[in-house]
C-alpha positions as CSV (number, residue, x, y, z in Angstrom):
1,X,167.4,64.5,95.3
2,X,168.3,65.3,98.3
3,X,168.1,68.1,99.9
4,X,169.2,67.5,103.8
5,X,171.9,65.3,104.8
6,X,171.5,64.9,109.1
7,X,174.1,63.3,111.4
8,X,174.9,61.5,114.0
9,X,177.5,62.8,116.4
10,X,179.4,60.7,119.0
11,X,181.8,58.1,116.8
12,X,180.7,60.0,113.6
13,X,181.7,63.5,113.8
14,X,183.6,63.2,116.3
15,X,185.5,60.2,118.6
16,X,183.5,59.1,121.1
17,X,186.7,56.4,122.3
18,X,188.9,59.2,122.5
19,X,187.2,61.4,125.0
20,X,186.6,58.7,127.1
21,X,190.5,57.5,126.8
22,X,191.6,61.2,127.9
23,X,188.8,62.2,130.3
24,X,190.4,58.8,131.8
25,X,193.7,59.8,131.8
26,X,192.3,63.1,133.6
27,X,190.5,61.2,136.5
28,X,193.6,58.8,136.9
29,X,195.7,62.0,137.5
30,X,193.2,63.7,139.7
31,X,191.4,61.2,141.9
32,X,193.8,58.0,142.3
33,X,196.4,57.4,144.2
34,X,198.6,55.0,142.9
35,X,201.4,53.1,143.8
36,X,205.0,52.9,142.1
37,X,205.3,51.5,139.1
38,X,201.6,50.7,138.9
39,X,200.3,50.3,135.0
40,X,198.2,53.8,134.1
41,X,197.8,52.7,130.9
42,X,196.1,49.1,131.4
43,X,193.3,51.0,134.2
44,X,193.0,53.4,130.8
45,X,192.5,50.6,128.9
46,X,190.1,48.7,131.4
47,X,188.4,51.8,132.3
48,X,188.1,52.1,128.6
49,X,186.6,48.8,128.3
50,X,183.8,49.2,130.7
51,X,182.6,51.8,129.2
52,X,182.2,50.7,126.0
53,X,182.0,54.2,123.7
54,X,179.4,55.2,125.8
55,X,176.7,52.4,126.0
56,X,177.1,51.1,129.2
57,X,175.5,52.5,132.1
58,X,176.7,55.5,133.6
59,X,176.4,55.1,137.3
60,X,177.6,51.1,137.2
61,X,180.4,51.8,135.7
62,X,180.9,54.7,137.7
63,X,180.3,52.7,140.4
64,X,182.8,49.8,139.5
65,X,185.3,52.7,139.1
66,X,185.3,53.4,142.5
67,X,184.8,50.3,144.4
68,X,187.7,49.1,142.1
69,X,190.2,51.9,142.7
70,X,188.3,53.0,146.4
71,X,187.8,56.2,145.4
72,X,187.1,59.3,147.8
73,X,184.5,60.7,145.3
74,X,180.4,59.6,144.4
75,X,179.0,58.3,141.3
76,X,177.4,61.2,140.3
77,X,181.1,63.0,141.0
78,X,182.4,60.9,138.3
79,X,179.1,62.0,136.1
80,X,179.5,65.4,136.8
81,X,183.4,65.2,136.1
82,X,182.6,63.7,132.3
83,X,179.6,65.7,131.8
84,X,181.5,69.2,132.2
85,X,184.8,68.5,131.9
86,X,185.4,65.0,129.9
87,X,182.9,67.3,127.3
88,X,186.0,69.2,126.8
89,X,188.3,66.6,125.7
90,X,185.9,65.9,122.9
91,X,187.7,65.7,119.6
92,X,186.9,65.6,115.4
93,X,186.6,62.0,113.6
94,X,189.4,62.9,110.7
95,X,188.1,65.0,107.6
96,X,184.9,66.7,109.4
97,X,185.0,70.3,109.0
98,X,186.2,69.5,105.5
99,X,183.4,67.3,105.1
100,X,181.2,69.4,106.6
101,X,182.1,72.7,104.7
102,X,181.8,71.3,101.4
103,X,178.6,69.4,101.9
104,X,177.1,72.6,103.6
105,X,177.7,74.5,100.3
106,X,175.1,72.1,98.6
107,X,172.6,70.9,101.3
108,X,171.2,71.8,104.7
109,X,172.6,69.9,107.5
110,X,171.1,68.4,110.9
111,X,172.3,66.5,113.7
112,X,170.5,63.7,115.5
113,X,172.2,62.5,119.3
114,X,170.8,60.2,121.7
115,X,172.1,60.8,125.1
116,X,171.9,63.5,128.2
117,X,171.5,67.3,126.7
118,X,173.9,68.3,129.5
119,X,176.7,65.8,128.6
120,X,176.1,66.0,124.0
121,X,175.8,69.8,124.5
122,X,178.5,70.0,126.0
123,X,181.0,68.2,123.9
124,X,178.6,69.8,120.6
125,X,180.1,73.3,122.0
126,X,183.3,72.1,122.7
127,X,183.3,70.1,118.9
128,X,183.0,74.0,117.1
129,X,180.5,72.5,114.4
130,X,177.3,73.5,116.1
131,X,178.1,76.5,112.9
132,X,177.8,73.7,110.3
133,X,174.2,72.8,111.0
134,X,170.9,74.2,110.6
135,X,169.3,72.1,113.5
136,X,170.3,70.0,116.2
137,X,168.8,67.5,117.9
138,X,169.5,65.9,121.6
139,X,167.3,63.1,122.0
140,X,166.9,63.7,126.1
141,X,165.2,67.4,125.2
142,X,162.4,65.9,123.0
143,X,161.5,62.8,124.8
144,X,162.7,60.3,122.1
145,X,165.7,58.2,120.7
146,X,167.2,56.6,117.8
147,X,165.4,54.3,116.4
148,X,162.7,55.5,116.5
149,X,161.1,56.6,113.7
150,X,159.6,59.9,115.3
151,X,163.3,61.5,116.0
152,X,164.4,61.2,112.2
153,X,160.7,62.5,111.1
154,X,161.1,65.3,113.4
155,X,164.5,66.2,112.0
156,X,163.2,66.5,108.6
157,X,160.2,68.5,109.8
158,X,162.6,70.7,111.8
159,X,164.7,71.0,108.2
160,X,161.5,71.8,105.8
161,X,162.2,69.1,104.0
162,X,160.5,65.1,103.1
163,X,162.5,62.0,104.4
164,X,163.3,61.2,101.0
165,X,164.8,64.0,100.4
166,X,167.1,63.2,103.3
167,X,170.0,61.1,103.8
168,X,171.5,59.8,107.4
169,X,174.6,59.5,108.1
170,X,176.1,56.9,111.1
171,X,177.9,54.2,112.4
172,X,175.8,52.6,114.3
173,X,173.6,49.7,112.0
174,X,170.1,49.6,114.2
175,X,170.5,52.9,116.0
176,X,171.4,54.8,113.1
177,X,170.9,52.7,109.6
178,X,167.5,51.1,110.3
179,X,166.1,53.7,112.2
180,X,166.8,56.3,109.1
181,X,165.7,53.4,106.4
182,X,162.5,53.2,108.7
183,X,161.6,56.4,108.6
184,X,161.8,56.2,104.8
185,X,165.6,58.1,104.3
186,X,168.8,56.8,102.8
187,X,170.9,55.8,105.4
188,X,175.0,55.6,105.1
189,X,176.9,53.3,107.2
190,X,180.4,55.3,109.0
191,X,182.3,51.6,109.2
192,X,184.1,52.6,112.2
193,X,183.5,50.1,114.3
194,X,182.0,47.3,111.9
195,X,182.6,44.8,109.4
196,X,179.1,45.8,108.4
197,X,178.2,44.9,104.8
198,X,175.7,47.6,103.7
199,X,175.2,48.8,99.9
200,X,176.1,52.7,101.5
201,X,178.9,52.3,103.1
202,X,182.1,54.7,103.9
203,X,185.3,54.2,105.9
204,X,186.0,58.6,105.9
205,X,183.7,60.9,105.7
206,X,185.9,62.7,103.0
207,X,184.1,59.9,100.7
208,X,180.7,61.8,102.0
209,X,182.0,64.0,99.3
210,X,181.4,61.6,96.4
211,X,178.2,60.3,97.6
212,X,176.8,63.8,98.0
């Protein structure tokens, strides 16, 4: 039935929250001048809260950080730090490699990720996962973003499969599950951050081996 499995990237194959936590430590060590006794972990917690796992406005968050701790940098400089240095802190989800190796032996593999070509591209490179994929689409490169059906159909076209021959795995109900369903694909919810009840739900990537 299935000929291709297509994945989201952030918080599906990699841990976006852990990346930003490590990036926050990096930024604090480089730019902050904390008084003795300052609670570094509380600052990291606050920065991660503002980041909202990448769903906040980047410049707005950076300006908030700069103003709150009076940092000697611009919002654009912090953005570059994240895009180039922060990308190096990419962390794989548990069982990501073994699951991809298993699926690669049976299906074509694709990836669709929303975001900046620079940041997403650097993270994908840092992840070491490129070799598993037959096609990778970054929304910033094609001018259309999930949950628009066009980006899902484009991935299927690149892989040479019909939508009904593809399954899509992601962690967001709106962007991933509903987007894929509206494009005519089977969707699988990786319920990492959600308490959502969905017919195809997994809690660990290794569970994909029993589905496919």
